Backbone bond lengths (Angstrom), bond angles and torsions (degrees), N, CA, C in turn:
res aa  C-N    CA-C-N  psi(-1)  N-CA   C-N-CA  omega(-1)  CA-C   N-CA-C  phi
1 M - - - 1.447 - - 1.530 109.38 -
2 V 1.309 115.57 125.59 1.456 120.46 174.78 1.520 105.86 -121.71
3 T 1.317 116.51 122.94 1.460 119.01 -170.75 1.516 111.76 -145.00
4 Q 1.333 115.07 152.20 1.456 120.20 174.57 1.528 110.46 -91.13
5 E 1.332 116.87 -11.31 1.464 121.34 -178.71 1.519 110.31 -140.51
6 L 1.326 115.52 148.44 1.454 120.73 176.23 1.521 109.90 -162.87
7 D 1.319 115.25 122.28 1.467 118.99 170.73 1.527 108.67 -67.62
8 P 1.325 119.22 141.85 1.463 128.26 3.73 1.533 113.78 -95.83
9 Y 1.336 117.29 14.67 1.460 120.06 -172.63 1.529 112.41 -81.12
10 T 1.314 116.96 -37.52 1.468 121.09 176.88 1.529 107.93 -136.06
11 A 1.296 116.58 152.59 1.470 120.17 -176.86 1.523 109.96 -144.77
12 L 1.335 115.96 60.05 1.458 120.04 -178.93 1.529 111.09 -87.25
13 T 1.323 117.59 -46.74 1.463 121.70 179.55 1.532 108.93 -137.25
14 E 1.328 115.82 -176.72 1.461 120.63 -179.59 1.528 112.83 -69.76
15 A 1.335 117.65 -11.79 1.468 120.52 -179.80 1.526 111.42 -58.46
16 G 1.325 116.94 -38.43 1.458 120.24 -179.00 1.512 112.90 -60.24
17 K 1.312 116.69 -40.39 1.467 120.64 179.20 1.522 111.30 -72.66
18 I 1.349 116.82 -37.72 1.462 120.03 178.09 1.524 110.51 -59.71
19 V 1.329 117.27 -46.83 1.462 120.54 -178.68 1.525 110.64 -64.83
20 Y 1.334 116.46 -39.91 1.463 120.61 179.32 1.527 111.09 -62.62
21 D 1.323 116.52 -52.54 1.468 120.15 -177.89 1.525 111.59 -65.19
22 L 1.332 116.74 -40.99 1.458 120.85 -178.29 1.526 111.27 -65.24
23 S 1.320 116.65 -44.15 1.466 120.09 -178.11 1.523 111.37 -62.11
24 R 1.314 116.76 -43.67 1.464 120.28 178.97 1.532 111.14 -65.10
25 F 1.330 116.24 -40.96 1.465 120.28 179.95 1.526 110.77 -63.26
26 L 1.323 116.77 -44.81 1.463 120.51 -179.31 1.520 111.21 -62.96
27 Q 1.316 116.16 -38.58 1.462 118.98 177.37 1.529 110.66 -63.78
28 D 1.325 117.05 -40.69 1.466 120.66 177.55 1.529 111.48 -63.90
29 E 1.353 115.90 -23.89 1.467 121.26 177.45 1.526 111.97 -92.04
30 N 1.331 114.98 19.76 1.475 122.37 174.07 1.523 113.82 69.98
31 M 1.322 116.99 26.99 1.458 120.35 170.39 1.530 109.04 -96.98
32 E 1.321 115.39 141.10 1.470 119.76 175.93 1.520 108.18 -87.41
33 V 1.322 116.21 121.71 1.461 121.61 -172.60 1.526 110.27 -123.62
34 R 1.319 115.05 136.29 1.463 121.32 169.78 1.521 107.76 -129.16
35 I 1.316 115.43 145.54 1.461 121.42 -175.76 1.523 108.97 -120.76
36 L 1.343 115.74 135.83 1.464 121.20 175.57 1.517 109.16 -125.00
37 M 1.331 116.41 136.09 1.460 121.57 179.87 1.525 109.55 -152.93
38 P 1.343 118.40 164.53 1.464 120.32 176.64 1.530 110.82 -71.33
39 R 1.320 116.36 148.80 1.464 120.39 174.78 1.527 107.80 -94.11
40 F 1.343 114.47 76.96 1.457 119.36 178.70 1.530 110.17 -61.67
41 G 1.339 114.79 152.06 1.458 120.15 -177.15 1.505 114.55 -64.75
42 T 1.325 116.82 -15.92 1.459 120.19 178.69 1.527 112.82 -79.92
43 I 1.320 117.71 -7.54 1.465 121.31 -179.84 1.524 108.82 -84.98
44 N 1.307 116.49 120.73 1.460 122.43 -177.85 1.523 109.82 -79.69
45 E 1.327 116.52 110.46 1.460 120.51 -174.79 1.528 112.23 -67.52
46 R 1.312 116.80 -37.31 1.467 119.13 -178.33 1.519 110.86 -70.21
47 R 1.320 116.46 -46.15 1.462 120.02 -178.05 1.527 111.20 -62.54
48 H 1.346 116.32 -40.06 1.464 119.68 -176.51 1.526 113.12 -96.11
49 R 1.325 116.22 3.86 1.470 122.36 172.98 1.531 112.81 58.65
50 L 1.308 115.13 49.80 1.459 120.14 174.28 1.523 109.73 -79.82
51 H 1.301 116.39 143.25 1.455 119.69 172.19 1.517 109.43 -145.02
52 E 1.321 115.91 151.65 1.463 120.55 -175.33 1.520 111.45 -72.42
53 V 1.339 114.98 141.51 1.466 121.49 173.67 1.523 106.81 -100.61
54 V 1.307 116.11 99.03 1.460 121.02 -172.13 1.533 111.63 -62.61
55 R 1.328 117.51 -37.64 1.469 120.15 -176.87 1.525 112.12 -67.37
56 L 1.338 117.79 -21.05 1.460 120.90 179.40 1.525 112.06 -99.04
57 S 1.321 117.02 -23.08 1.464 120.78 -178.70 1.527 110.37 -79.01
58 G 1.323 115.39 174.65 1.455 119.69 175.39 1.515 114.67 101.43
59 M 1.333 117.50 -6.71 1.467 119.76 176.20 1.521 110.12 -80.21
60 N 1.325 115.45 156.02 1.456 121.47 171.06 1.521 108.57 -113.38
61 I 1.319 116.18 134.32 1.456 121.87 178.53 1.530 107.64 -107.74
62 I 1.333 116.33 126.51 1.462 121.06 -178.75 1.521 109.57 -89.09
63 V 1.326 114.98 125.18 1.458 122.01 174.61 1.524 107.80 -131.09
64 D 1.320 115.82 116.61 1.461 120.49 179.09 1.533 111.20 55.95
65 D 1.333 116.24 44.68 1.472 124.54 176.50 1.521 114.12 70.66
66 D 1.323 118.14 6.55 1.461 121.19 175.66 1.522 109.70 -108.89
67 D 1.341 116.13 144.04 1.459 121.70 178.71 1.522 110.16 -93.53
68 Y 1.328 115.40 132.87 1.460 120.80 178.45 1.525 108.65 -127.29
69 P 1.340 118.07 122.37 1.465 120.40 179.65 1.528 111.26 -62.75
70 L 1.321 115.50 138.42 1.459 122.01 177.28 1.520 108.45 -106.62
71 I 1.318 115.30 119.21 1.461 122.20 177.38 1.526 107.86 -108.29
72 I 1.320 116.89 129.88 1.452 121.99 179.60 1.527 109.11 -107.73
73 K 1.320 115.42 126.18 1.462 121.41 175.97 1.523 108.49 -120.52
74 V 1.305 116.30 157.94 1.461 119.73 -174.87 1.519 109.58 -137.93
75 A 1.326 115.00 152.27 1.455 122.42 173.50 1.514 107.77 -150.90
76 S 1.320 116.13 159.96 1.458 120.58 175.06 1.517 109.31 -89.31
77 L 1.317 116.44 131.93 1.453 120.64 179.47 1.521 109.13 -65.41
78 P 1.338 118.37 125.40 1.466 120.43 -179.46 1.523 111.65 -55.93
79 G 1.320 114.96 133.18 1.454 120.19 178.35 1.508 114.25 83.82
80 A 1.341 117.49 4.27 1.462 120.01 -178.56 1.523 109.74 -151.71
81 R 1.321 116.19 149.98 1.451 120.55 174.60 1.520 107.77 -90.17
82 M 1.322 114.90 75.22 1.459 121.19 -173.85 1.522 109.26 -143.37
83 Q 1.325 116.08 139.19 1.453 121.04 -177.83 1.530 111.10 -89.90
84 V 1.318 115.36 134.04 1.462 122.01 171.30 1.525 107.10 -112.15
85 Y 1.323 116.28 124.35 1.458 121.53 -179.39 1.527 109.06 -103.49
86 F 1.327 115.55 126.71 1.452 122.16 -177.48 1.524 109.24 -106.87
87 L 1.333 116.49 123.98 1.459 121.70 178.90 1.523 107.89 -92.01
88 D 1.329 115.53 122.14 1.460 120.26 -171.94 1.520 110.84 -125.09
89 N 1.316 114.83 151.57 1.457 123.08 173.15 1.520 107.74 -159.18
90 E 1.320 116.14 135.47 1.463 120.13 -174.46 1.521 112.32 -62.97
91 D 1.331 117.96 -37.42 1.463 120.72 -177.72 1.526 112.23 -70.70
92 F 1.321 116.96 -37.52 1.455 120.21 -170.61 1.525 114.92 -96.25
93 F 1.335 117.92 -27.31 1.462 118.06 -170.75 1.523 115.59 -127.00
94 K 1.318 118.36 -26.99 1.462 119.88 -174.18 1.528 111.15 -62.05
95 N 1.339 115.43 132.26 1.473 123.34 177.08 1.525 113.27 57.60
96 R 1.339 116.54 27.72 1.465 119.76 -179.46 1.524 110.04 -132.77
97 G 1.331 114.94 150.13 1.450 120.95 178.27 1.507 111.80 -77.81
98 L 1.344 116.07 -160.67 1.451 120.04 -174.08 1.524 111.83 -71.41
99 F 1.322 117.13 -71.95 1.462 118.92 -172.28 1.524 114.23 -128.30
100 A 1.329 117.38 -12.37 1.462 120.15 -173.72 1.525 110.56 -144.10
101 T 1.332 115.23 161.13 1.460 120.70 176.60 1.531 109.58 -72.67
102 E 1.318 116.13 174.52 1.463 120.54 177.91 1.521 111.53 -62.66
103 K 1.332 116.67 -20.50 1.465 121.04 177.92 1.528 112.02 -88.36
104 G 1.317 116.59 0.58 1.455 120.31 178.66 1.514 114.77 86.30
105 E 1.329 117.54 13.12 1.464 121.17 179.98 1.535 109.08 -90.03
106 W 1.346 115.67 126.97 1.457 120.12 -178.84 1.523 110.65 -63.72
107 F 1.338 116.03 139.48 1.457 120.40 177.99 1.526 109.59 -65.09
108 D 1.320 116.05 138.74 1.465 120.86 -178.11 1.524 112.57 -65.07
109 D 1.319 116.59 -24.63 1.469 119.22 -175.78 1.528 112.39 -105.32
110 N 1.323 117.70 25.99 1.472 118.79 178.28 1.530 112.26 -59.25
111 A 1.319 117.16 -32.82 1.469 119.55 177.88 1.530 110.43 -63.78
112 E 1.318 116.61 -46.18 1.460 120.51 179.86 1.535 110.67 -65.01
113 R 1.325 117.13 -39.04 1.469 120.72 178.58 1.529 110.35 -62.51
114 M 1.321 115.30 -41.21 1.455 121.19 -179.87 1.532 110.89 -64.94
115 I 1.316 117.15 -46.19 1.460 121.93 179.91 1.531 110.23 -63.21
116 F 1.331 116.38 -45.47 1.463 121.28 178.80 1.523 110.63 -58.21
117 F 1.318 116.57 -45.75 1.462 120.45 -177.23 1.529 111.56 -65.45
118 C 1.334 117.08 -48.33 1.466 119.91 -176.76 1.523 111.96 -65.08
119 K 1.314 116.42 -42.85 1.465 118.74 177.96 1.530 110.14 -68.51
120 G 1.330 116.18 -38.15 1.460 120.02 178.27 1.514 112.79 -62.52
121 V 1.339 116.68 -35.61 1.467 120.52 177.26 1.528 110.02 -61.54
122 V 1.325 116.70 -47.27 1.462 120.13 -178.54 1.526 110.41 -60.23
123 E 1.316 116.83 -46.69 1.462 120.31 -177.98 1.531 111.43 -66.31
124 T 1.330 116.85 -34.52 1.462 120.12 178.68 1.521 111.18 -68.38
125 V 1.329 116.93 -44.10 1.464 120.07 178.82 1.530 109.95 -63.59
126 K 1.323 117.35 -35.55 1.464 119.76 175.58 1.530 110.31 -60.85
127 K 1.330 116.77 -39.51 1.464 119.86 178.85 1.521 111.76 -69.39
128 F 1.335 116.98 -30.34 1.468 119.07 174.02 1.532 109.93 -57.37
129 G 1.345 115.23 -37.55 1.454 119.66 -173.24 1.515 111.70 66.57
130 W 1.308 115.90 32.21 1.474 123.86 -170.88 1.520 108.40 -124.14
131 P 1.349 117.82 96.67 1.474 119.24 -175.34 1.525 111.66 -69.15
132 P 1.324 118.62 117.40 1.459 120.39 -178.31 1.524 112.51 -82.29
133 D 1.330 116.01 143.04 1.469 120.71 172.51 1.527 110.19 -76.07
134 I 1.332 115.67 -35.28 1.468 121.58 -178.67 1.515 109.27 -135.08
135 I 1.315 115.99 135.92 1.464 122.19 169.23 1.521 106.17 -117.81
136 H 1.316 115.81 114.48 1.464 121.28 -176.82 1.524 108.30 -110.56
137 A 1.331 116.34 111.85 1.461 122.94 -177.95 1.527 109.80 -99.52
138 H 1.334 116.13 131.59 1.455 121.72 -175.71 1.528 110.40 -118.16
139 G 1.337 116.63 115.19 1.456 120.27 171.84 1.519 114.44 96.51
140 W 1.345 114.94 158.80 1.468 121.13 -172.06 1.517 112.95 -60.70
141 M 1.350 118.66 -30.28 1.459 119.82 -178.31 1.521 111.87 -66.99
142 T 1.323 117.10 -17.78 1.468 121.76 179.20 1.525 112.05 -98.33
143 S 1.326 117.88 1.74 1.465 121.07 -167.80 1.525 114.53 -70.71
144 L 1.332 118.51 -14.45 1.468 120.24 175.19 1.523 112.04 -83.81
145 L 1.315 117.13 -13.25 1.460 120.63 -176.75 1.531 112.49 -60.40
146 P 1.343 120.17 -47.52 1.473 118.89 177.46 1.525 112.62 -59.75
147 L 1.329 116.76 -38.22 1.464 120.98 177.82 1.521 110.68 -59.96
148 Y 1.326 116.95 -50.50 1.458 120.09 -176.30 1.521 111.68 -63.30
149 I 1.323 117.37 -42.12 1.462 119.88 -178.15 1.523 111.13 -67.41
150 R 1.331 117.36 -34.53 1.467 120.85 -177.44 1.526 113.64 -86.48
151 T 1.324 117.67 -11.41 1.466 119.44 -179.58 1.525 111.20 -122.68
152 A 1.320 117.68 -75.02 1.458 121.28 -174.12 1.529 112.52 -62.58
153 Y 1.337 117.33 -30.57 1.463 120.94 -177.07 1.528 112.05 -115.54
154 K 1.309 117.19 24.26 1.460 119.67 -175.64 1.528 112.87 -66.57
155 A 1.327 117.82 -22.12 1.459 120.70 179.05 1.525 112.72 -89.93
156 E 1.329 117.10 -0.74 1.458 120.88 -178.38 1.533 109.83 -75.52
157 P 1.336 118.80 116.02 1.472 121.07 -176.91 1.526 113.79 -58.52
158 L 1.324 116.97 -28.98 1.460 120.83 -176.25 1.526 112.44 -60.52
159 F 1.343 116.76 -29.76 1.463 120.25 -175.66 1.534 112.91 -103.91
160 R 1.319 116.98 7.75 1.464 120.72 -171.57 1.524 112.13 -59.13
161 N 1.317 117.25 -38.92 1.468 120.57 -176.67 1.520 113.08 -107.47
162 A 1.314 117.14 12.93 1.462 120.18 -177.76 1.526 111.29 -77.88
163 H 1.320 116.58 136.56 1.458 122.86 173.58 1.525 107.95 -95.80
164 L 1.324 116.04 128.67 1.461 121.22 -177.03 1.522 109.84 -100.89
165 I 1.319 115.91 121.85 1.458 122.53 177.13 1.521 108.23 -119.05
166 Y 1.313 115.60 134.98 1.468 120.31 178.14 1.519 109.15 -117.90
167 S 1.327 116.88 127.39 1.457 122.25 174.32 1.522 109.05 -98.58
168 A 1.333 115.49 120.36 1.465 122.14 -177.64 1.523 109.62 -97.46
169 Y 1.318 115.23 125.44 1.459 121.16 -179.66 1.526 112.65 -117.99
170 G 1.352 117.55 -0.60 1.454 118.64 -175.46 1.521 110.20 70.66
171 N 1.327 115.83 -150.56 1.466 121.60 178.18 1.527 112.36 54.07
172 T 1.339 116.45 34.97 1.457 119.72 178.44 1.530 109.66 -74.69
173 P 1.326 117.85 159.53 1.468 120.45 -174.72 1.516 112.78 -59.15
174 E 1.314 115.10 134.35 1.455 119.67 176.04 1.520 111.19 -88.23
175 A 1.331 115.01 -22.26 1.459 118.59 179.35 1.520 109.59 -67.67
176 S 1.315 117.24 141.03 1.466 120.89 -178.13 1.524 109.75 -74.18
177 F 1.331 115.09 138.77 1.450 120.96 176.41 1.529 108.52 -86.83
178 S 1.313 115.36 155.93 1.455 121.04 -179.72 1.517 110.68 -59.15
179 D 1.346 115.78 150.66 1.459 118.97 177.08 1.530 111.39 -69.65
180 K 1.327 116.93 -3.79 1.462 121.30 176.19 1.524 111.53 -92.25
181 F 1.325 116.79 7.69 1.466 119.95 -177.11 1.524 111.63 -56.84
182 L 1.335 117.59 -42.89 1.461 121.14 -179.01 1.523 111.43 -58.31
183 T 1.323 115.71 -44.46 1.464 120.28 -179.13 1.517 110.93 -66.51
184 K 1.326 116.53 -42.53 1.464 120.47 -178.60 1.521 111.86 -66.67
185 A 1.333 116.49 -39.53 1.466 120.58 -174.91 1.513 112.89 -79.43
186 S 1.330 118.27 -15.81 1.460 121.51 -179.75 1.522 109.51 -81.16
187 I 1.322 116.40 110.93 1.461 121.15 -176.12 1.526 109.78 -120.83
188 N 1.326 115.14 161.97 1.472 121.99 171.55 1.526 113.66 48.91
189 Q 1.306 116.96 51.47 1.469 122.03 177.86 1.529 113.75 64.54
190 M 1.322 116.88 22.40 1.461 119.72 172.80 1.520 109.29 -67.16
191 E 1.305 115.62 155.95 1.449 121.33 172.05 1.529 109.32 -94.13
192 E 1.335 116.75 143.73 1.463 118.57 177.93 1.526 111.34 -60.21
193 S 1.320 116.14 -26.16 1.464 119.69 179.12 1.528 111.79 -66.15
194 D 1.360 117.16 -20.01 1.461 119.70 176.86 1.523 111.27 -62.77
195 L 1.329 116.04 -21.52 1.463 120.93 -178.67 1.522 113.25 -92.57
196 D 1.337 117.18 3.02 1.462 119.68 -178.93 1.525 111.99 -57.85
197 Q 1.335 116.53 -32.02 1.462 120.61 -178.06 1.522 112.24 -66.83
198 Y 1.334 117.13 -13.01 1.461 120.97 -179.46 1.530 112.41 -92.56
199 F 1.316 115.77 11.27 1.463 119.80 -179.55 1.520 110.15 -123.78
200 E 1.302 115.63 139.17 1.460 122.46 175.85 1.516 107.39 -132.01
201 S 1.340 116.29 114.01 1.472 121.50 -178.01 1.516 111.32 55.64
202 G 1.330 116.24 39.00 1.456 121.30 176.60 1.509 115.24 83.40
203 A 1.335 117.87 -3.29 1.463 121.12 -178.79 1.524 110.06 -110.16
204 L 1.333 115.84 146.13 1.452 120.35 179.27 1.526 110.91 -64.69
205 D 1.316 116.35 134.56 1.458 122.39 175.39 1.525 107.09 -138.58
206 F 1.334 115.57 90.35 1.460 120.46 -174.01 1.521 112.67 -60.00
207 E 1.321 116.60 -39.51 1.460 119.19 -175.48 1.519 111.23 -72.14
208 R 1.302 117.39 -32.97 1.472 120.41 175.18 1.527 109.69 -61.46
209 G 1.329 116.76 -45.94 1.454 120.25 179.88 1.517 112.50 -63.51
210 A 1.339 115.71 -43.23 1.455 119.81 -179.68 1.520 111.05 -61.63
211 L 1.327 117.15 -40.40 1.462 120.85 178.44 1.528 110.59 -61.46
212 N 1.309 117.28 -43.50 1.458 120.51 -176.26 1.525 113.30 -65.62
213 Y 1.333 117.59 -27.34 1.458 120.03 -179.83 1.532 113.24 -101.44
214 S 1.335 117.15 -0.94 1.462 121.11 179.06 1.520 110.26 -96.63
215 D 1.311 115.42 166.00 1.463 121.18 176.48 1.519 111.65 -88.19
216 A 1.322 116.59 -23.76 1.457 121.17 -177.74 1.522 108.32 -160.21
217 V 1.331 116.08 163.16 1.457 120.41 -178.85 1.518 109.53 -136.30
218 I 1.326 114.95 145.54 1.460 122.05 175.27 1.520 108.04 -120.19
219 V 1.310 115.90 132.46 1.457 121.17 178.55 1.522 108.08 -88.18
220 G 1.333 115.78 108.43 1.445 119.73 -178.65 1.511 113.52 -84.58
221 H 1.333 116.36 -30.56 1.467 120.88 -177.49 1.521 107.50 -153.11
222 E 1.329 116.76 89.45 1.457 120.69 -171.40 1.522 112.56 -63.49
223 E 1.336 117.83 -39.03 1.466 120.77 -176.11 1.517 112.71 -63.73
224 A 1.337 117.01 -26.40 1.466 120.50 -177.78 1.523 113.13 -88.03
225 L 1.327 117.57 -6.44 1.461 120.00 -178.78 1.520 110.36 -74.85
226 S 1.323 116.07 151.04 1.460 120.37 177.67 1.527 109.35 -70.09
227 A 1.331 116.03 153.78 1.466 120.76 179.43 1.530 111.85 -59.81
228 P 1.348 119.38 -43.89 1.473 119.19 178.21 1.523 112.80 -60.27
229 F 1.331 116.64 -38.11 1.462 118.70 -179.08 1.526 111.12 -69.85
230 R 1.314 117.37 -36.43 1.469 119.80 176.57 1.527 110.93 -62.54
231 E 1.328 116.80 -34.70 1.467 120.10 177.05 1.521 111.01 -68.34
232 I 1.326 116.71 -38.74 1.462 120.60 178.17 1.523 110.82 -61.47
233 L 1.329 116.47 -39.32 1.455 120.33 -179.27 1.531 112.11 -62.55
234 K 1.325 116.01 -27.50 1.469 120.07 -178.99 1.526 112.34 -72.84
235 T 1.330 116.06 -23.70 1.475 119.37 -174.00 1.525 114.20 -112.05
236 T 1.330 117.92 -11.52 1.466 119.01 -177.69 1.529 110.95 -65.99
237 D 1.330 115.12 146.92 1.459 119.65 176.89 1.523 111.72 -94.98
238 K 1.322 116.12 6.69 1.461 120.19 178.97 1.528 110.33 -87.14
239 P 1.315 117.15 152.71 1.469 119.64 178.51 1.532 110.87 -60.44
240 V 1.311 116.19 133.79 1.466 122.33 179.81 1.520 108.35 -128.87
241 L 1.315 116.42 130.89 1.462 121.53 174.24 1.519 108.45 -117.32
242 K 1.312 116.56 120.22 1.454 120.26 174.22 1.519 108.10 -83.10
243 H 1.313 115.97 135.94 1.460 120.80 -176.36 1.528 109.72 -56.81
244 P 1.327 117.03 114.99 1.461 119.94 -176.48 1.527 112.17 -79.20
245 G 1.313 115.79 -172.23 1.457 120.45 -179.94 1.518 112.41 -64.89
246 E 1.317 116.89 158.41 1.452 121.87 -175.46 1.526 112.62 -57.74
247 E 1.311 117.52 -31.77 1.459 120.26 -174.75 1.528 112.24 -76.08
248 T 1.324 117.08 -21.65 1.464 119.35 -173.18 1.521 114.31 -118.75
249 F 1.335 118.91 -7.38 1.463 118.70 -167.46 1.525 113.15 -65.70
250 L 1.312 119.40 -33.20 1.461 120.10 -178.49 1.525 110.79 -64.26
251 R 1.315 117.08 -46.35 1.455 120.72 179.28 1.521 111.14 -65.75
252 E 1.338 117.52 -37.97 1.470 120.05 -178.91 1.525 111.15 -70.41
253 Y 1.327 117.62 -35.01 1.458 120.04 174.62 1.531 109.94 -61.72
254 L 1.338 116.31 -44.85 1.461 120.49 -179.72 1.525 110.57 -63.04
255 D 1.319 117.52 -43.32 1.471 120.66 177.75 1.527 110.97 -61.15
256 F 1.330 116.40 -37.09 1.464 122.17 178.94 1.527 109.79 -64.23
257 Y 1.339 116.62 -45.09 1.467 121.09 175.55 1.524 110.82 -57.29
258 N 1.328 115.45 -51.80 1.460 120.01 -175.05 1.520 112.15 -62.65
259 A 1.341 116.97 -35.03 1.467 120.04 178.08 1.525 110.64 -62.41
260 L 1.335 117.35 -40.40 1.463 120.92 177.86 1.520 111.02 -65.50
261 L 1.327 117.03 -42.92 1.454 120.60 -179.25 1.533 110.95 -67.29
262 E 1.311 116.76 -39.67 1.468 120.10 179.64 1.530 111.26 -67.96
263 E 1.328 115.93 -34.46 1.463 119.94 178.42 1.514 110.20 -62.72
264 E 1.334 117.40 -38.00 1.470 120.60 178.65 1.524 110.35 -65.86
265 V 1.330 116.82 -42.68 1.460 120.83 -179.23 1.528 110.17 -61.95
266 E 1.323 116.28 -42.74 1.474 120.29 -177.85 1.522 111.82 -68.07
267 S 1.347 117.43 -27.56 1.467 120.62 -177.26 1.524 112.56 -81.47
268 R 1.311 116.55 -11.68 1.483 119.13 -178.32 1.533 111.06 -75.21
């Protein structure tokens, strides 16, 4: 699970509760689950008992030709024997909220924070040495992850059999990103053209790009999705799961996972 939100650490939208409930349910169904998220400055380290994982920390993540140290912290998810890994960096997350100031103004470096987080997730999972069957990305801040795994890291054996699922919740940034976004987001000898899927009529559309590089998509909050993205969902040939009712969504998510895994087995 890769997410921008998770109860009880952040509570911006319903995505945090979905990831919390889903992760616990999957563990009860005998799936091994690990969760990665940003260590936003609003997360109280003492209250939630975060501590640094020295063996995973110490990497530098390059964003726009600058090196940024990646610090990995961990905590146990309340109510479950499950590890949550927090990706931290003093420039991007310390003493800062999720995406905007207290006045509601979007941070100018949200693009850099997003790139740092997505690339940091890939490098952290590589250090785990733990090949995942499924990588489920939740929210726009994770939307570059499918791109990176399918392009810059396509030769990485660890991700060879991973199924990429993207959960779309809408609520993407309204603030305009710098015209240098393409250059900043292109990593590891990627071509800027690899990011073409993230544009619709010249405007950035993170969820459109994530869908194009994922194996399947889940609609977490249909009402918040942009009109163009809702139209794309009607025509895509990829598996789509609309978020079902509260009483059934955990089981339907699991069935959706299993269908993807069974499809791979049948294709061999």
